C-alpha positions as a printed NumPy array, in Angstrom:
array([[ 38.48 ,   8.894, -34.965],
       [ 39.762,   7.537, -31.646],
       [ 37.88 ,   6.859, -28.416],
       [ 39.082,   6.29 , -24.878],
       [ 37.133,   5.013, -21.9  ],
       [ 37.476,   7.05 , -18.722],
       [ 35.396,   5.732, -15.856],
       [ 31.961,   5.217, -17.383],
       [ 32.394,   7.962, -19.964],
       [ 33.331,   7.453, -23.573],
       [ 35.47 ,  10.401, -24.607],
       [ 36.114,  11.581, -28.129],
       [ 39.774,  12.394, -28.637],
       [ 39.939,  12.868, -32.41 ],
       [ 36.957,  13.531, -34.656],
       [ 34.884,  16.032, -36.613],
       [ 34.667,  19.535, -35.219],
       [ 31.184,  20.872, -34.574],
       [ 29.854,  24.304, -33.754],
       [ 29.772,  26.132, -30.442],
       [ 26.061,  26.921, -30.367],
       [ 26.07 ,  28.995, -27.167],
       [ 28.609,  31.102, -25.324],
       [ 30.283,  29.837, -22.176],
       [ 28.843,  32.77 , -20.243],
       [ 25.252,  31.971, -21.184],
       [ 25.647,  28.312, -20.252],
       [ 27.401,  29.021, -16.975],
       [ 24.654,  31.455, -15.966],
       [ 22.072,  28.677, -16.327],
       [ 24.097,  25.883, -14.699],
       [ 23.013,  26.059, -11.072],
       [ 19.312,  26.544, -11.838],
       [ 19.259,  23.701, -14.373],
       [ 20.921,  21.301, -11.962],
       [ 18.527,  22.139,  -9.109],
       [ 15.429,  21.864, -11.299],
       [ 16.503,  18.553, -12.8  ],
       [ 17.353,  17.112,  -9.397],
       [ 13.877,  18.059,  -8.201],
       [ 12.368,  16.329, -11.253],
       [ 14.277,  13.117, -10.477],
       [ 12.953,  13.2  ,  -6.915],
       [  9.441,  13.775,  -8.248],
       [  9.708,  10.874, -10.718],
       [ 10.981,   8.473,  -8.083],
       [  8.205,   9.425,  -5.663],
       [  5.749,   7.376,  -7.76 ],
       [  8.099,   4.413,  -8.274],
       [  8.097,   1.18 ,  -6.299],
       [  9.893,   1.094,  -2.917],
       [ 12.549,  -1.201,  -4.393],
       [ 13.299,   1.232,  -7.239],
       [ 13.318,   4.239,  -4.914],
       [ 15.722,   2.506,  -2.56 ],
       [ 18.131,   1.456,  -5.304],
       [ 18.178,   4.917,  -6.902],
       [ 17.956,   7.066,  -3.79 ],
       [ 21.517,   8.419,  -4.193],
       [ 21.278,   9.395,  -7.855],
       [ 22.371,  12.957,  -8.531],
       [ 22.053,  15.149, -11.623],
       [ 25.211,  16.833, -12.891],
       [ 24.871,  19.739, -15.308],
       [ 28.207,  20.671, -16.913],
       [ 28.089,  23.544, -19.365],
       [ 28.917,  21.145, -22.21 ],
       [ 28.987,  17.379, -22.648],
       [ 32.041,  15.573, -21.203],
       [ 31.628,  13.018, -23.976],
       [ 31.513,  15.399, -26.924],
       [ 31.425,  19.136, -26.086],
       [ 29.868,  20.22 , -29.378],
       [ 27.181,  17.553, -29.751],
       [ 23.774,  19.323, -29.586],
       [ 21.752,  16.639, -27.759],
       [ 23.979,  14.558, -25.516],
       [ 22.435,  13.085, -22.358],
       [ 24.313,  10.417, -20.401],
       [ 24.605,   8.526, -17.15 ],
       [ 27.449,   7.158, -15.055],
       [ 26.126,   4.057, -13.327],
       [ 29.167,   3.581, -11.1  ],
       [ 28.9  ,   7.125,  -9.734],
       [ 25.076,   7.1  ,  -9.813],
       [ 25.076,  10.311, -11.825],
       [ 22.887,  11.576, -14.648],
       [ 24.726,  14.045, -16.882],
       [ 22.508,  16.684, -18.498],
       [ 24.709,  19.302, -20.194],
       [ 23.301,  22.817, -20.048],
       [ 23.958,  23.203, -23.786],
       [ 21.901,  20.096, -24.604],
       [ 18.933,  21.228, -22.518],
       [ 19.136,  24.748, -23.97 ],
       [ 19.281,  23.356, -27.518],
       [ 16.248,  21.145, -26.831],
       [ 14.336,  24.109, -25.389],
       [ 15.156,  26.376, -28.33 ],
       [ 14.23 ,  23.695, -30.871],
       [ 10.872,  23.211, -29.115],
       [ 10.174,  26.963, -29.115],
       [ 11.027,  27.092, -32.822],
       [  8.828,  24.078, -33.56 ],
       [  5.861,  25.595, -31.687],
       [  6.45 ,  28.956, -33.417],
       [  6.189,  27.276, -36.815],
       [  3.076,  25.341, -35.737],
       [  1.286,  28.447, -34.48 ],
       [  1.991,  30.359, -37.693],
       [  1.025,  27.42 , -39.909],
       [  4.462,  27.256, -41.537],
       [  5.924,  24.204, -43.24 ],
       [  8.619,  22.69 , -40.999],
       [ 10.751,  21.059, -43.69 ],
       [ 13.397,  23.728, -43.24 ],
       [ 13.53 ,  22.936, -39.505],
       [ 14.186,  19.318, -40.422],
       [ 16.977,  20.509, -42.732],
       [ 18.496,  22.496, -39.852],
       [ 18.433,  19.408, -37.63 ],
       [ 20.025,  17.32 , -40.367],
       [ 22.846,  19.866, -40.557],
       [ 23.639,  20.216, -36.875],
       [ 22.999,  16.634, -35.792],
       [ 25.27 ,  15.243, -38.512],
       [ 27.76 ,  18.097, -38.172],
       [ 27.884,  19.018, -41.814],
       [ 30.279,  21.876, -42.709],
       [ 27.35 ,  24.315, -42.54 ],
       [ 26.933,  23.552, -38.831],
       [ 29.968,  25.692, -37.985],
       [ 28.109,  28.872, -38.911],
       [ 24.388,  28.104, -38.814],
       [ 23.997,  28.853, -35.092],
       [ 21.437,  27.769, -32.503],
       [ 17.877,  26.849, -33.577],
       [ 16.358,  30.263, -32.881],
       [ 19.334,  32.208, -34.232],
       [ 19.338,  30.192, -37.455],
       [ 15.738,  31.211, -38.188],
       [ 15.941,  34.752, -36.818],
       [ 13.397,  34.081, -34.076],
       [ 13.595,  35.881, -30.73 ],
       [ 12.807,  33.566, -27.814],
       [ 11.441,  36.423, -25.704],
       [  9.066,  37.438, -28.504],
       [  8.077,  33.874, -29.372],
       [  7.102,  32.832, -25.853],
       [  4.88 ,  35.888, -25.489],
       [  2.525,  33.939, -27.754],
       [  0.57 ,  31.742, -25.352],
       [  0.455,  28.725, -27.686],
       [  4.206,  28.809, -28.263],
       [  4.951,  29.192, -24.558],
       [  2.596,  26.453, -23.332],
       [  3.336,  23.899, -26.061],
       [  7.117,  24.303, -25.982],
       [  7.228,  24.24 , -22.177],
       [  4.954,  21.187, -22.044],
       [  7.152,  19.34 , -24.524],
       [ 10.302,  20.381, -22.66 ],
       [  9.005,  19.134, -19.307],
       [  7.694,  15.902, -20.827],
       [ 10.844,  15.284, -22.849],
       [ 13.161,  15.923, -19.909],
       [ 11.121,  13.598, -17.697],
       [ 11.497,  10.825, -20.261],
       [ 15.234,  11.495, -20.611],
       [ 15.784,  11.492, -16.847],
       [ 13.672,   8.362, -16.349],
       [ 15.571,   6.667, -19.185],
       [ 18.924,   7.509, -17.572],
       [ 17.598,   6.261, -14.233],
       [ 16.97 ,   2.982, -16.053],
       [ 20.594,   2.766, -17.157],
       [ 21.736,   3.34 , -13.576],
       [ 19.187,   0.876, -12.179],
       [ 20.557,  -1.872, -14.445],
       [ 24.183,  -0.834, -13.975],
       [ 24.718,  -0.187, -17.685],
       [ 28.13 ,   0.864, -18.924],
       [ 29.514,   0.99 , -22.442],
       [ 28.251,  -1.9  , -24.555],
       [ 30.576,  -3.984, -26.735],
       [ 28.445,  -3.756, -29.887],
       [ 25.788,  -1.526, -31.403],
       [ 23.278,  -4.374, -31.035],
       [ 24.024,  -4.633, -27.303],
       [ 23.716,  -0.864, -26.956],
       [ 20.325,  -0.843, -28.662],
       [ 19.143,  -3.66 , -26.386],
       [ 20.168,  -1.57 , -23.363],
       [ 18.378,   1.456, -24.793],
       [ 15.185,  -0.575, -25.207],
       [ 15.458,  -1.792, -21.618],
       [ 16.017,   1.759, -20.33 ],
       [ 13.06 ,   2.964, -22.436],
       [ 10.842,   0.292, -20.858],
       [ 12.032,   1.371, -17.41 ],
       [ 11.253,   5.006, -18.253],
       [  7.779,   4.064, -19.43 ],
       [  7.206,   2.192, -16.154],
       [  8.23 ,   5.297, -14.197],
       [  6.009,   7.585, -16.273],
       [  3.086,   5.177, -16.148],
       [  3.317,   5.068, -12.353],
       [  3.014,   8.868, -12.387],
       [  0.248,   8.788, -15.062],
       [  2.458,  10.868, -17.375],
       [  2.085,  10.659, -21.153],
       [  5.546,  10.993, -22.787],
       [  4.538,  13.282, -25.644],
       [  7.942,  15.016, -25.505],
       [  9.53 ,  11.94 , -27.108],
       [  8.158,  12.919, -30.527],
       [ 10.195,  16.142, -30.935],
       [ 13.136,  14.491, -29.14 ],
       [ 13.313,  11.534, -31.506],
       [ 12.41 ,  13.718, -34.497],
       [ 15.733,  15.47 , -33.852],
       [ 17.917,  12.505, -32.891],
       [ 16.69 ,  10.404, -35.829],
       [ 19.034,  12.328, -38.111],
       [ 22.002,  10.458, -36.622],
       [ 20.552,   7.151, -37.735],
       [ 20.7  ,   4.542, -39.048],
       [ 24.501,   4.619, -39.169],
       [ 25.27 ,   6.765, -36.084],
       [ 28.397,   7.938, -37.863],
       [ 28.052,  11.505, -36.605],
       [ 27.361,  10.842, -32.931],
       [ 29.595,   9.313, -30.257],
       [ 28.973,   5.62 , -29.71 ],
       [ 26.797,   5.233, -26.651],
       [ 24.719,   8.319, -27.514],
       [ 21.441,   6.446, -27.389],
       [ 21.21 ,   4.986, -30.89 ],
       [ 17.694,   5.087, -32.244],
       [ 16.207,   1.997, -33.858],
       [ 12.96 ,   0.741, -35.319],
       [ 12.606,  -1.698, -32.442],
       [ 13.022,   1.042, -29.804],
       [ 10.288,   3.173, -31.321],
       [  8.029,   0.213, -32.079],
       [  8.232,  -0.829, -28.427],
       [  7.304,   2.668, -27.21 ],
       [  4.35 ,   2.981, -29.577],
       [  3.242,  -0.573, -28.789],
       [  3.248,   0.097, -25.055],
       [  1.101,   3.194, -25.52 ],
       [ -1.423,   1.261, -27.595],
       [ -1.574,  -1.806, -25.328],
       [ -2.163,   0.008, -22.061],
       [ -3.112,   3.621, -22.843],
       [ -4.921,   3.958, -19.518],
       [ -1.59 ,   3.775, -17.68 ],
       [ -0.585,   7.158, -19.079],
       [ -3.377,   9.326, -17.749],
       [ -5.102,   9.814, -14.446],
       [ -8.264,   7.828, -13.622],
       [ -9.932,  11.18 , -12.905],
       [ -9.548,  12.297, -16.538],
       [-11.947,  11.632, -19.408],
       [-10.922,   8.084, -20.39 ],
       [-12.138,   8.177, -23.986],
       [-10.536,  11.514, -24.723],
       [ -7.22 ,  10.638, -23.044],
       [ -7.095,   7.209, -24.692],
       [ -7.469,   8.872, -28.091],
       [ -4.675,  11.322, -27.262],
       [ -2.439,   8.426, -26.294],
       [ -3.179,   6.644, -29.573],
       [ -2.348,   9.836, -31.474],
       [  1.006,   9.969, -29.697],
       [  1.697,   6.379, -30.755],
       [  0.826,   7.335, -34.338],
       [  3.289,  10.237, -34.235],
       [  6.029,   7.855, -33.095],
       [  5.106,   5.57 , -35.998],
       [  5.829,   8.408, -38.435],
       [  9.423,   8.56 , -37.214],
       [  9.703,   4.802, -37.697],
       [  8.497,   5.137, -41.295],
       [ 11.228,   7.695, -42.019],
       [ 13.931,   5.524, -40.456],
       [ 12.781,   2.437, -42.338],
       [ 13.148,   4.176, -45.687],
       [ 15.979,   2.424, -47.486],
       [ 17.334,   5.718, -48.829],
       [ 17.096,   7.642, -45.556],
       [ 20.667,   8.968, -45.713],
       [ 20.323,  10.067, -49.333],
       [ 17.003,  11.761, -48.578],
       [ 18.635,  13.53 , -45.633],
       [ 21.353,  14.974, -47.898],
       [ 18.818,  16.004, -50.535],
       [ 16.806,  17.77 , -47.849],
       [ 19.768,  19.978, -46.959],
       [ 20.484,  20.777, -50.607],
       [ 16.853,  21.787, -51.189],
       [ 16.565,  23.779, -47.95 ],
       [ 20.01 ,  25.324, -47.315],
       [ 20.707,  27.694, -44.397],
       [ 20.279,  30.703, -46.701],
       [ 16.53 ,  29.965, -46.786],
       [ 15.982,  29.569, -43.03 ],
       [ 15.236,  33.182, -42.082],
       [ 12.574,  33.358, -44.793],
       [ 10.935,  30.054, -43.863],
       [  8.242,  31.388, -41.524],
       [  7.632,  35.053, -42.259]])
C-alpha cells in the first residue's frame, strides 16, 4: 500500500479494493442539497460559539464530492482541509450513515437482534472479500427505505441520530480547522489531535445545549476499523479508548451543559448519563484483547447469506 500527500489530503494510490455501494447517478442527484444543508448546519453550530471561534472559522465551507477524495470506496470517510478551510463530507458517506441509521432503527422497532448488523459493519468497514457484493446497509438486509421511514419510530429515531451525528462530525472537523491540523506523523499524534477535535466539538455542542447521542451509532460502526486501523486510510479518525473515555467523562462531569435550562433537569441529566453508558459499551468492546478475532468470528457466524432473514 502506498500513500501520497496532496495538499492536506492523504490519497491512497495502491490498496485493497472495496465496493461501490451507490451509483454515481444517485450520489450526484443528492450532491447540491447535501452541500447546502451541511453548510447551513455549520452556520447554525457557529452561531452559538464564542466570537473568537466564529471569527476564526467564518470562512469555512462544506464540500460534498460524490465520493471521498481520500479513498473513494470507504463507507464512512469525513475529512477537513485546514489550509483551504474546507470540511469534506462525501455524499456516499452521509448516505451510508443515513441508511445504517434507518436499518438500526428498523431492527429496534421490530425487536430484532442486531448482531447481524454488526457483522455487516465488520464486513464493509474492514473491506473483507464479501464487501464487494454485500451492497448498501438497506440493500443487504432487503429493507426498503421508503417503507421503513413510514414507521414513525424509524423515521424520527434515524433522523434524530443523523442530525445529531452530523452535527458532531461537522463540529469535530471545525476543531481540526481551528487548530490548523494536517496529517500527523504518528498514530499517537493523530489520536491526540482527534481527542482535541472531540473536545472542541463538545464545546460547540454544549454551547448550543445539544446532546451528541448520534456518536453512539457513529462509533459503533467505525469501531470495526480498530484497534489496528489496517483497513482504513491513515488520518481517518482513529478511534481509541482515551477518545471515548474523554467523551463519556465530559458527559458525566457536566451533564447540564448538554440540555436547555428550560428542560426537566433530572430527566435530561439521566438521559445524558445513559448516553455516557452507551459510549462505555463501545469502550468495553475495544478493550477486549481478542477484539480482532471476535470480529472475524462474528462474520463467520453471521454471514451475508443470513442478513435478509435477520429481521422478518
